[in-house]
N, C-alpha and C positions, 0 to 999 in steps of 0.2 A: 038104329045104328047100322052102319054098313062097313064092311071090310074093304079097304082100298089100298092101292099102291101109293105110298107117299111121294113117289117120284112122278106120278101121273094121276093126280086127283081128278076124279070125274065130277067136278064141281065148278060152278060159275065163278068168274072173277069177282073180287071185292065182296065176298060173301060174309065173312066172319068179323065181328068186332073183338073177339077174344079167342086165341088159340093157345092151348097148353100142350107143349111137345116135351114130354118128360122121358128121358132115357130111351130114345128112339134112334137118333141120328148116328150113334156109334154102331148100329146094326146095319146101316144102309150103305151099300157099295158106293153109290153116287150121292154123297151127302149134299153137294152143292146143288144138284138138281132138286133134291127134296126141299132144300132151303128156298129155292126159287119158286117152288110150288106153294110153300107156306106164304111167301110174299104175295104171290098172285091171288090167293084166295082170301088174304087179309084185307079188310076195308082200309081206306085211307084213315089215318089216325087210330087204326085198330092196334091192339096189343097182342103180340105173340111172345109167350114166355117159353124159353128153351132151357132145359136142364140136361146135361150130359156129365158123365164122370170126367173129371179134369186131372191130368197128370202132368204138372209142370207148365211151362210157358208155351212150348211148341208142340203141335200135333205130330204124332208119329204114325206113318202109314207105310206099308210095304205090300204091294200087290202079289208078291211071291208067297206071302203067308196066307194059306188057303185051307189047310186042314184044321179040324177042331183042336187037335193037340197043339199045333203050332200057334193057333190063335190064342189058346189058353196061355201058352208060354209068353207070347209077345204082347198080347192085348188084354190079358188078365181074365178073359172069359171066352168060352168056345165059340160064341156067336157074335163077338165083336169084330169089326173089320178095321179098327184104328184105335189109338189112344189120343183123345183130344187134349190139346193144351189150351191155355187161355187165348191163344190166337184164333180160336173159333169165332171170337167177336169180329175179327177181320173178315172171315168168310161170310158171316151174316151181313156185315156192312157191304161187302162186294155184291151181295144179292140185291141190295137196295135199302135194307133196313137201317134205321138209326138204332144204335145199341147202347144201352146202359147196363153195366155189370153190377148186380146187387149181391152182397154176401150174406149168407145165413149166420156167419159168425156173430155172436152176441145175441142171437135170438134165444128165447127160453127153450130149454130142451123139450119141454112138453109140446111146444108149438112145432118144433122141427120134427118130432115124432108124429104128431097129428097130421101134418101136411106132407109127410113123406120126404122130408128134407134132411134126414139124419144119416145119409150115406157118408162114410169117411172120405170118399173121393169127390163128393158133390157139396161144395161150399158156395157155389155161385149159381145165380139165376141170371140168364141173359134176357133182359127186358127189351124187346124189339118193337119198334113202331114204324109204320109206313106213313110217310108224309103225303 
């Protein structure tokens, strides 16, 4: 295992057939660059699963919000840099992914707990494929 910057992955193109990116992008200043790196290292027909906390339809960002106290107030956590909305699917599509949104609603509670899907703000998994 290696620690890397998700906006500048030191990996070859088309490397992974499966990527699981869970609760990462809300911490990344340039989320679009991170998404493009995920796209780059994903194999054609590879699967990239993205989970982020979702708050409504539209993503809220404000570059003036920089202190931990302000981030807690505006983004619900001291180390978050935005509140994603369901429009994250469009950001992923803009990167090149085909995106299907899956809901964990209706899954048995035991499974949502086992797989770490039981966050109140996380009901969606963004299933991304690279054609």
